HTML snippet that shows the backbone in 3Dmol.js (N, CA, C, O; Angstrom):
<script src="https://3Dmol.org/build/3Dmol-min.js"></script>
<div id="view" style="width:600px;height:400px;position:relative"></div>
<script>
const pdb = `
ATOM      1  N   MET A   1      47.402 -18.112  16.290  1.00  0.00           N
ATOM      2  CA  MET A   1      47.883 -16.759  16.421  1.00  0.00           C
ATOM      3  C   MET A   1      47.547 -16.013  15.128  1.00  0.00           C
ATOM      4  O   MET A   1      47.856 -16.474  14.030  1.00  0.00           O
ATOM      5  N   SER A   2      46.917 -14.865  15.283  1.00  0.00           N
ATOM      6  CA  SER A   2      46.515 -14.060  14.132  1.00  0.00           C
ATOM      7  C   SER A   2      47.425 -12.852  14.009  1.00  0.00           C
ATOM      8  O   SER A   2      47.688 -12.150  14.985  1.00  0.00           O
ATOM      9  N   ARG A   3      47.893 -12.625  12.817  1.00  0.00           N
ATOM     10  CA  ARG A   3      48.754 -11.474  12.560  1.00  0.00           C
ATOM     11  C   ARG A   3      48.108 -10.578  11.525  1.00  0.00           C
ATOM     12  O   ARG A   3      47.506 -11.055  10.563  1.00  0.00           O
ATOM     13  N   SER A   4      48.235  -9.296  11.726  1.00  0.00           N
ATOM     14  CA  SER A   4      47.749  -8.345  10.728  1.00  0.00           C
ATOM     15  C   SER A   4      48.779  -8.238   9.610  1.00  0.00           C
ATOM     16  O   SER A   4      49.976  -8.409   9.845  1.00  0.00           O
ATOM     17  N   PRO A   5      48.315  -7.956   8.396  1.00  0.00           N
ATOM     18  CA  PRO A   5      49.286  -7.794   7.306  1.00  0.00           C
ATOM     19  C   PRO A   5      50.159  -6.571   7.557  1.00  0.00           C
ATOM     20  O   PRO A   5      49.715  -5.592   8.157  1.00  0.00           O
ATOM     21  N   THR A   6      51.378  -6.633   7.105  1.00  0.00           N
ATOM     22  CA  THR A   6      52.273  -5.475   7.210  1.00  0.00           C
ATOM     23  C   THR A   6      51.809  -4.420   6.213  1.00  0.00           C
ATOM     24  O   THR A   6      51.089  -4.741   5.267  1.00  0.00           O
ATOM     25  N   PRO A   7      52.212  -3.163   6.410  1.00  0.00           N
ATOM     26  CA  PRO A   7      51.835  -2.137   5.431  1.00  0.00           C
ATOM     27  C   PRO A   7      52.253  -2.506   4.005  1.00  0.00           C
ATOM     28  O   PRO A   7      51.525  -2.219   3.055  1.00  0.00           O
ATOM     29  N   THR A   8      53.408  -3.134   3.850  1.00  0.00           N
ATOM     30  CA  THR A   8      53.863  -3.538   2.522  1.00  0.00           C
ATOM     31  C   THR A   8      52.941  -4.605   1.937  1.00  0.00           C
ATOM     32  O   THR A   8      52.568  -4.525   0.767  1.00  0.00           O
ATOM     33  N   GLN A   9      52.572  -5.603   2.743  1.00  0.00           N
ATOM     34  CA  GLN A   9      51.668  -6.652   2.263  1.00  0.00           C
ATOM     35  C   GLN A   9      50.317  -6.061   1.881  1.00  0.00           C
ATOM     36  O   GLN A   9      49.750  -6.409   0.845  1.00  0.00           O
ATOM     37  N   LEU A  10      49.811  -5.176   2.712  1.00  0.00           N
ATOM     38  CA  LEU A  10      48.521  -4.556   2.432  1.00  0.00           C
ATOM     39  C   LEU A  10      48.584  -3.750   1.145  1.00  0.00           C
ATOM     40  O   LEU A  10      47.670  -3.824   0.323  1.00  0.00           O
ATOM     41  N   ASP A  11      49.654  -2.978   0.958  1.00  0.00           N
ATOM     42  CA  ASP A  11      49.820  -2.218  -0.287  1.00  0.00           C
ATOM     43  C   ASP A  11      49.848  -3.143  -1.499  1.00  0.00           C
ATOM     44  O   ASP A  11      49.243  -2.841  -2.528  1.00  0.00           O
ATOM     45  N   GLU A  12      50.549  -4.269  -1.378  1.00  0.00           N
ATOM     46  CA  GLU A  12      50.643  -5.210  -2.490  1.00  0.00           C
ATOM     47  C   GLU A  12      49.281  -5.768  -2.880  1.00  0.00           C
ATOM     48  O   GLU A  12      48.951  -5.825  -4.065  1.00  0.00           O
ATOM     49  N   VAL A  13      48.486  -6.182  -1.894  1.00  0.00           N
ATOM     50  CA  VAL A  13      47.184  -6.756  -2.239  1.00  0.00           C
ATOM     51  C   VAL A  13      46.218  -5.683  -2.738  1.00  0.00           C
ATOM     52  O   VAL A  13      45.383  -5.963  -3.598  1.00  0.00           O
ATOM     53  N   LEU A  14      46.316  -4.474  -2.218  1.00  0.00           N
ATOM     54  CA  LEU A  14      45.454  -3.400  -2.718  1.00  0.00           C
ATOM     55  C   LEU A  14      45.809  -3.042  -4.162  1.00  0.00           C
ATOM     56  O   LEU A  14      44.915  -2.785  -4.968  1.00  0.00           O
ATOM     57  N   LYS A  15      47.085  -3.021  -4.495  1.00  0.00           N
ATOM     58  CA  LYS A  15      47.505  -2.763  -5.873  1.00  0.00           C
ATOM     59  C   LYS A  15      47.059  -3.888  -6.801  1.00  0.00           C
ATOM     60  O   LYS A  15      46.607  -3.637  -7.918  1.00  0.00           O
ATOM     61  N   ALA A  16      47.188  -5.127  -6.333  1.00  0.00           N
ATOM     62  CA  ALA A  16      46.737  -6.265  -7.141  1.00  0.00           C
ATOM     63  C   ALA A  16      45.236  -6.190  -7.380  1.00  0.00           C
ATOM     64  O   ALA A  16      44.764  -6.476  -8.480  1.00  0.00           O
ATOM     65  N   ASN A  17      44.484  -5.804  -6.348  1.00  0.00           N
ATOM     66  CA  ASN A  17      43.039  -5.663  -6.497  1.00  0.00           C
ATOM     67  C   ASN A  17      42.698  -4.574  -7.511  1.00  0.00           C
ATOM     68  O   ASN A  17      41.794  -4.750  -8.328  1.00  0.00           O
ATOM     69  N   ALA A  18      43.407  -3.463  -7.464  1.00  0.00           N
ATOM     70  CA  ALA A  18      43.160  -2.378  -8.415  1.00  0.00           C
ATOM     71  C   ALA A  18      43.441  -2.834  -9.843  1.00  0.00           C
ATOM     72  O   ALA A  18      42.675  -2.529 -10.757  1.00  0.00           O
ATOM     73  N   ARG A  19      44.546  -3.568 -10.036  1.00  0.00           N
ATOM     74  CA  ARG A  19      44.866  -4.095 -11.379  1.00  0.00           C
ATOM     75  C   ARG A  19      43.775  -5.046 -11.859  1.00  0.00           C
ATOM     76  O   ARG A  19      43.344  -4.975 -13.010  1.00  0.00           O
ATOM     77  N   PHE A  20      43.331  -5.935 -10.973  1.00  0.00           N
ATOM     78  CA  PHE A  20      42.283  -6.886 -11.336  1.00  0.00           C
ATOM     79  C   PHE A  20      41.009  -6.140 -11.728  1.00  0.00           C
ATOM     80  O   PHE A  20      40.391  -6.451 -12.746  1.00  0.00           O
ATOM     81  N   ALA A  21      40.622  -5.158 -10.917  1.00  0.00           N
ATOM     82  CA  ALA A  21      39.393  -4.404 -11.194  1.00  0.00           C
ATOM     83  C   ALA A  21      39.479  -3.668 -12.535  1.00  0.00           C
ATOM     84  O   ALA A  21      38.496  -3.611 -13.273  1.00  0.00           O
ATOM     85  N   GLU A  22      40.635  -3.110 -12.848  1.00  0.00           N
ATOM     86  CA  GLU A  22      40.818  -2.397 -14.114  1.00  0.00           C
ATOM     87  C   GLU A  22      40.678  -3.325 -15.312  1.00  0.00           C
ATOM     88  O   GLU A  22      40.162  -2.921 -16.354  1.00  0.00           O
ATOM     89  N   GLN A  23      41.131  -4.556 -15.172  1.00  0.00           N
ATOM     90  CA  GLN A  23      41.144  -5.501 -16.283  1.00  0.00           C
ATOM     91  C   GLN A  23      39.923  -6.419 -16.320  1.00  0.00           C
ATOM     92  O   GLN A  23      39.730  -7.156 -17.287  1.00  0.00           O
ATOM     93  N   PHE A  24      39.099  -6.376 -15.272  1.00  0.00           N
ATOM     94  CA  PHE A  24      37.968  -7.304 -15.175  1.00  0.00           C
ATOM     95  C   PHE A  24      36.957  -7.027 -16.284  1.00  0.00           C
ATOM     96  O   PHE A  24      36.455  -5.911 -16.421  1.00  0.00           O
ATOM     97  N   ASP A  25      36.668  -8.056 -17.068  1.00  0.00           N
ATOM     98  CA  ASP A  25      35.727  -7.898 -18.176  1.00  0.00           C
ATOM     99  C   ASP A  25      34.659  -8.985 -18.186  1.00  0.00           C
ATOM    100  O   ASP A  25      34.036  -9.248 -19.215  1.00  0.00           O
ATOM    101  N   ALA A  26      34.454  -9.616 -17.029  1.00  0.00           N
ATOM    102  CA  ALA A  26      33.487 -10.717 -16.957  1.00  0.00           C
ATOM    103  C   ALA A  26      32.202 -10.308 -16.237  1.00  0.00           C
ATOM    104  O   ALA A  26      31.428 -11.161 -15.803  1.00  0.00           O
ATOM    105  N   GLY A  27      31.980  -8.993 -16.111  1.00  0.00           N
ATOM    106  CA  GLY A  27      30.798  -8.517 -15.402  1.00  0.00           C
ATOM    107  C   GLY A  27      29.486  -8.875 -16.069  1.00  0.00           C
ATOM    108  O   GLY A  27      28.435  -8.816 -15.432  1.00  0.00           O
ATOM    109  N   ASP A  28      29.526  -9.240 -17.327  1.00  0.00           N
ATOM    110  CA  ASP A  28      28.294  -9.595 -18.035  1.00  0.00           C
ATOM    111  C   ASP A  28      27.938 -11.080 -17.895  1.00  0.00           C
ATOM    112  O   ASP A  28      26.919 -11.523 -18.426  1.00  0.00           O
ATOM    113  N   LEU A  29      28.767 -11.848 -17.187  1.00  0.00           N
ATOM    114  CA  LEU A  29      28.440 -13.258 -16.969  1.00  0.00           C
ATOM    115  C   LEU A  29      27.182 -13.358 -16.104  1.00  0.00           C
ATOM    116  O   LEU A  29      26.975 -12.526 -15.221  1.00  0.00           O
ATOM    117  N   PRO A  30      26.347 -14.358 -16.345  1.00  0.00           N
ATOM    118  CA  PRO A  30      25.159 -14.519 -15.506  1.00  0.00           C
ATOM    119  C   PRO A  30      25.556 -14.912 -14.085  1.00  0.00           C
ATOM    120  O   PRO A  30      26.614 -15.503 -13.873  1.00  0.00           O
ATOM    121  N   LEU A  31      24.708 -14.583 -13.118  1.00  0.00           N
ATOM    122  CA  LEU A  31      24.987 -14.897 -11.720  1.00  0.00           C
ATOM    123  C   LEU A  31      25.052 -16.407 -11.458  1.00  0.00           C
ATOM    124  O   LEU A  31      25.961 -16.849 -10.755  1.00  0.00           O
ATOM    125  N   PRO A  32      24.132 -17.211 -11.991  1.00  0.00           N
ATOM    126  CA  PRO A  32      24.276 -18.657 -11.760  1.00  0.00           C
ATOM    127  C   PRO A  32      25.547 -19.175 -12.421  1.00  0.00           C
ATOM    128  O   PRO A  32      25.882 -18.765 -13.533  1.00  0.00           O
ATOM    129  N   PRO A  33      26.250 -20.069 -11.748  1.00  0.00           N
ATOM    130  CA  PRO A  33      27.498 -20.576 -12.324  1.00  0.00           C
ATOM    131  C   PRO A  33      27.253 -21.383 -13.598  1.00  0.00           C
ATOM    132  O   PRO A  33      26.276 -22.124 -13.706  1.00  0.00           O
ATOM    133  N   ALA A  34      28.156 -21.224 -14.551  1.00  0.00           N
ATOM    134  CA  ALA A  34      28.025 -21.868 -15.858  1.00  0.00           C
ATOM    135  C   ALA A  34      27.960 -23.388 -15.748  1.00  0.00           C
ATOM    136  O   ALA A  34      27.245 -24.041 -16.508  1.00  0.00           O
ATOM    137  N   ARG A  35      28.704 -23.945 -14.805  1.00  0.00           N
ATOM    138  CA  ARG A  35      28.718 -25.407 -14.652  1.00  0.00           C
ATOM    139  C   ARG A  35      27.676 -25.902 -13.651  1.00  0.00           C
ATOM    140  O   ARG A  35      27.634 -27.087 -13.320  1.00  0.00           O
ATOM    141  N   ARG A  36      26.838 -24.983 -13.175  1.00  0.00           N
ATOM    142  CA  ARG A  36      25.790 -25.339 -12.203  1.00  0.00           C
ATOM    143  C   ARG A  36      26.404 -26.136 -11.049  1.00  0.00           C
ATOM    144  O   ARG A  36      25.944 -27.224 -10.698  1.00  0.00           O
ATOM    145  N   LEU A  37      27.452 -25.557 -10.477  1.00  0.00           N
ATOM    146  CA  LEU A  37      28.266 -26.262  -9.497  1.00  0.00           C
ATOM    147  C   LEU A  37      28.588 -25.348  -8.325  1.00  0.00           C
ATOM    148  O   LEU A  37      28.867 -24.163  -8.505  1.00  0.00           O
ATOM    149  N   ALA A  38      28.548 -25.912  -7.124  1.00  0.00           N
ATOM    150  CA  ALA A  38      29.051 -25.230  -5.931  1.00  0.00           C
ATOM    151  C   ALA A  38      30.132 -26.120  -5.331  1.00  0.00           C
ATOM    152  O   ALA A  38      29.963 -27.335  -5.231  1.00  0.00           O
ATOM    153  N   VAL A  39      31.226 -25.514  -4.940  1.00  0.00           N
ATOM    154  CA  VAL A  39      32.350 -26.241  -4.368  1.00  0.00           C
ATOM    155  C   VAL A  39      32.514 -25.776  -2.925  1.00  0.00           C
ATOM    156  O   VAL A  39      32.573 -24.575  -2.661  1.00  0.00           O
ATOM    157  N   VAL A  40      32.589 -26.717  -1.996  1.00  0.00           N
ATOM    158  CA  VAL A  40      32.892 -26.399  -0.605  1.00  0.00           C
ATOM    159  C   VAL A  40      34.307 -26.890  -0.341  1.00  0.00           C
ATOM    160  O   VAL A  40      34.606 -28.073  -0.507  1.00  0.00           O
ATOM    161  N   ALA A  41      35.170 -25.978   0.071  1.00  0.00           N
ATOM    162  CA  ALA A  41      36.576 -26.311   0.292  1.00  0.00           C
ATOM    163  C   ALA A  41      37.031 -25.703   1.611  1.00  0.00           C
ATOM    164  O   ALA A  41      36.440 -24.736   2.094  1.00  0.00           O
ATOM    165  N   CYS A  42      38.063 -26.262   2.180  1.00  0.00           N
ATOM    166  CA  CYS A  42      38.612 -25.701   3.408  1.00  0.00           C
ATOM    167  C   CYS A  42      39.321 -24.384   3.097  1.00  0.00           C
ATOM    168  O   CYS A  42      39.592 -24.065   1.939  1.00  0.00           O
ATOM    169  N   MET A  43      39.614 -23.632   4.147  1.00  0.00           N
ATOM    170  CA  MET A  43      40.250 -22.327   3.983  1.00  0.00           C
ATOM    171  C   MET A  43      41.764 -22.415   3.872  1.00  0.00           C
ATOM    172  O   MET A  43      42.432 -21.381   3.851  1.00  0.00           O
ATOM    173  N   ASP A  44      42.315 -23.595   3.803  1.00  0.00           N
ATOM    174  CA  ASP A  44      43.761 -23.774   3.715  1.00  0.00           C
ATOM    175  C   ASP A  44      44.302 -22.933   2.557  1.00  0.00           C
ATOM    176  O   ASP A  44      43.927 -23.138   1.402  1.00  0.00           O
ATOM    177  N   ALA A  45      45.179 -21.994   2.874  1.00  0.00           N
ATOM    178  CA  ALA A  45      45.700 -21.072   1.866  1.00  0.00           C
ATOM    179  C   ALA A  45      46.509 -21.778   0.783  1.00  0.00           C
ATOM    180  O   ALA A  45      46.755 -21.205  -0.279  1.00  0.00           O
ATOM    181  N   ARG A  46      46.919 -23.000   1.040  1.00  0.00           N
ATOM    182  CA  ARG A  46      47.697 -23.743   0.036  1.00  0.00           C
ATOM    183  C   ARG A  46      46.815 -24.341  -1.044  1.00  0.00           C
ATOM    184  O   ARG A  46      47.314 -24.813  -2.065  1.00  0.00           O
ATOM    185  N   LEU A  47      45.507 -24.323  -0.827  1.00  0.00           N
ATOM    186  CA  LEU A  47      44.563 -24.926  -1.759  1.00  0.00           C
ATOM    187  C   LEU A  47      43.960 -23.856  -2.671  1.00  0.00           C
ATOM    188  O   LEU A  47      43.448 -22.845  -2.190  1.00  0.00           O
ATOM    189  N   ASP A  48      44.019 -24.075  -3.963  1.00  0.00           N
ATOM    190  CA  ASP A  48      43.392 -23.190  -4.948  1.00  0.00           C
ATOM    191  C   ASP A  48      42.313 -24.010  -5.658  1.00  0.00           C
ATOM    192  O   ASP A  48      42.603 -24.699  -6.636  1.00  0.00           O
ATOM    193  N   PRO A  49      41.063 -23.938  -5.169  1.00  0.00           N
ATOM    194  CA  PRO A  49      40.002 -24.784  -5.734  1.00  0.00           C
ATOM    195  C   PRO A  49      39.841 -24.640  -7.246  1.00  0.00           C
ATOM    196  O   PRO A  49      39.601 -25.631  -7.936  1.00  0.00           O
ATOM    197  N   ALA A  50      39.969 -23.430  -7.766  1.00  0.00           N
ATOM    198  CA  ALA A  50      39.812 -23.244  -9.209  1.00  0.00           C
ATOM    199  C   ALA A  50      40.891 -23.998  -9.977  1.00  0.00           C
ATOM    200  O   ALA A  50      40.603 -24.663 -10.972  1.00  0.00           O
ATOM    201  N   ALA A  51      42.117 -23.894  -9.518  1.00  0.00           N
ATOM    202  CA  ALA A  51      43.213 -24.592 -10.200  1.00  0.00           C
ATOM    203  C   ALA A  51      43.083 -26.101 -10.059  1.00  0.00           C
ATOM    204  O   ALA A  51      43.309 -26.838 -11.018  1.00  0.00           O
ATOM    205  N   VAL A  52      42.720 -26.561  -8.873  1.00  0.00           N
ATOM    206  CA  VAL A  52      42.589 -27.995  -8.624  1.00  0.00           C
ATOM    207  C   VAL A  52      41.506 -28.616  -9.508  1.00  0.00           C
ATOM    208  O   VAL A  52      41.654 -29.739  -9.989  1.00  0.00           O
ATOM    209  N   LEU A  53      40.417 -27.871  -9.715  1.00  0.00           N
ATOM    210  CA  LEU A  53      39.267 -28.416 -10.441  1.00  0.00           C
ATOM    211  C   LEU A  53      39.158 -27.912 -11.880  1.00  0.00           C
ATOM    212  O   LEU A  53      38.203 -28.251 -12.578  1.00  0.00           O
ATOM    213  N   GLY A  54      40.110 -27.116 -12.328  1.00  0.00           N
ATOM    214  CA  GLY A  54      40.074 -26.608 -13.697  1.00  0.00           C
ATOM    215  C   GLY A  54      38.931 -25.637 -13.941  1.00  0.00           C
ATOM    216  O   GLY A  54      38.321 -25.654 -15.011  1.00  0.00           O
ATOM    217  N   LEU A  55      38.633 -24.790 -12.962  1.00  0.00           N
ATOM    218  CA  LEU A  55      37.521 -23.852 -13.075  1.00  0.00           C
ATOM    219  C   LEU A  55      37.990 -22.483 -13.549  1.00  0.00           C
ATOM    220  O   LEU A  55      39.098 -22.048 -13.235  1.00  0.00           O
ATOM    221  N   GLU A  56      37.138 -21.820 -14.303  1.00  0.00           N
ATOM    222  CA  GLU A  56      37.368 -20.453 -14.748  1.00  0.00           C
ATOM    223  C   GLU A  56      36.370 -19.548 -14.028  1.00  0.00           C
ATOM    224  O   GLU A  56      35.422 -20.024 -13.405  1.00  0.00           O
ATOM    225  N   ILE A  57      36.595 -18.243 -14.123  1.00  0.00           N
ATOM    226  CA  ILE A  57      35.663 -17.289 -13.526  1.00  0.00           C
ATOM    227  C   ILE A  57      34.271 -17.543 -14.088  1.00  0.00           C
ATOM    228  O   ILE A  57      34.088 -17.645 -15.301  1.00  0.00           O
ATOM    229  N   GLY A  58      33.299 -17.642 -13.198  1.00  0.00           N
ATOM    230  CA  GLY A  58      31.918 -17.850 -13.610  1.00  0.00           C
ATOM    231  C   GLY A  58      31.501 -19.308 -13.693  1.00  0.00           C
ATOM    232  O   GLY A  58      30.328 -19.596 -13.932  1.00  0.00           O
ATOM    233  N   ASP A  59      32.430 -20.233 -13.502  1.00  0.00           N
ATOM    234  CA  ASP A  59      32.096 -21.659 -13.607  1.00  0.00           C
ATOM    235  C   ASP A  59      31.342 -22.197 -12.391  1.00  0.00           C
ATOM    236  O   ASP A  59      30.448 -23.030 -12.540  1.00  0.00           O
ATOM    237  N   ALA A  60      31.694 -21.729 -11.185  1.00  0.00           N
ATOM    238  CA  ALA A  60      31.136 -22.327  -9.967  1.00  0.00           C
ATOM    239  C   ALA A  60      31.141 -21.324  -8.830  1.00  0.00           C
ATOM    240  O   ALA A  60      31.933 -20.381  -8.817  1.00  0.00           O
ATOM    241  N   HIS A  61      30.251 -21.537  -7.878  1.00  0.00           N
ATOM    242  CA  HIS A  61      30.328 -20.828  -6.602  1.00  0.00           C
ATOM    243  C   HIS A  61      31.351 -21.592  -5.772  1.00  0.00           C
ATOM    244  O   HIS A  61      31.301 -22.820  -5.698  1.00  0.00           O
ATOM    245  N   VAL A  62      32.278 -20.872  -5.148  1.00  0.00           N
ATOM    246  CA  VAL A  62      33.275 -21.507  -4.295  1.00  0.00           C
ATOM    247  C   VAL A  62      33.086 -20.990  -2.888  1.00  0.00           C
ATOM    248  O   VAL A  62      33.171 -19.786  -2.646  1.00  0.00           O
ATOM    249  N   ILE A  63      32.829 -21.900  -1.953  1.00  0.00           N
ATOM    250  CA  ILE A  63      32.584 -21.569  -0.560  1.00  0.00           C
ATOM    251  C   ILE A  63      33.759 -22.107   0.251  1.00  0.00           C
ATOM    252  O   ILE A  63      34.036 -23.307   0.235  1.00  0.00           O
ATOM    253  N   ARG A  64      34.441 -21.222   0.954  1.00  0.00           N
ATOM    254  CA  ARG A  64      35.575 -21.634   1.788  1.00  0.00           C
ATOM    255  C   ARG A  64      35.071 -21.741   3.225  1.00  0.00           C
ATOM    256  O   ARG A  64      34.394 -20.839   3.719  1.00  0.00           O
ATOM    257  N   ASN A  65      35.398 -22.840   3.891  1.00  0.00           N
ATOM    258  CA  ASN A  65      34.918 -23.132   5.237  1.00  0.00           C
ATOM    259  C   ASN A  65      36.075 -23.368   6.186  1.00  0.00           C
ATOM    260  O   ASN A  65      37.042 -24.051   5.846  1.00  0.00           O
ATOM    261  N   ALA A  66      35.973 -22.801   7.375  1.00  0.00           N
ATOM    262  CA  ALA A  66      36.999 -23.023   8.390  1.00  0.00           C
ATOM    263  C   ALA A  66      36.731 -24.342   9.118  1.00  0.00           C
ATOM    264  O   ALA A  66      35.581 -24.686   9.393  1.00  0.00           O
ATOM    265  N   GLY A  67      37.762 -25.048   9.415  1.00  0.00           N
ATOM    266  CA  GLY A  67      37.618 -26.271  10.203  1.00  0.00           C
ATOM    267  C   GLY A  67      37.510 -27.524   9.363  1.00  0.00           C
ATOM    268  O   GLY A  67      37.149 -27.485   8.187  1.00  0.00           O
ATOM    269  N   GLY A  68      37.829 -28.629   9.993  1.00  0.00           N
ATOM    270  CA  GLY A  68      37.888 -29.915   9.304  1.00  0.00           C
ATOM    271  C   GLY A  68      36.552 -30.496   9.015  1.00  0.00           C
ATOM    272  O   GLY A  68      36.462 -31.580   8.437  1.00  0.00           O
TER     273      GLY A  68
END
`;
const viewer = $3Dmol.createViewer("view");
viewer.addModel(pdb, "pdb");
viewer.setStyle({}, {cartoon: {color: "spectrum"}});
viewer.zoomTo();
viewer.render();
</script>
């Protein structure tokens, strides 16, 4: 069952995105990942691949895949 975000949820994520964009200072990082790594992970919202693997912005390409 798919649910659309509530107006409050949508406002929250849009505000968070605006804050992130205002503070983002990693635009000068090269496109290839620093660790020369690609991670394929499931889309499970409980999983944070960067936290699990100790990755920072620019370290790896992270690909989220639906299904087992």
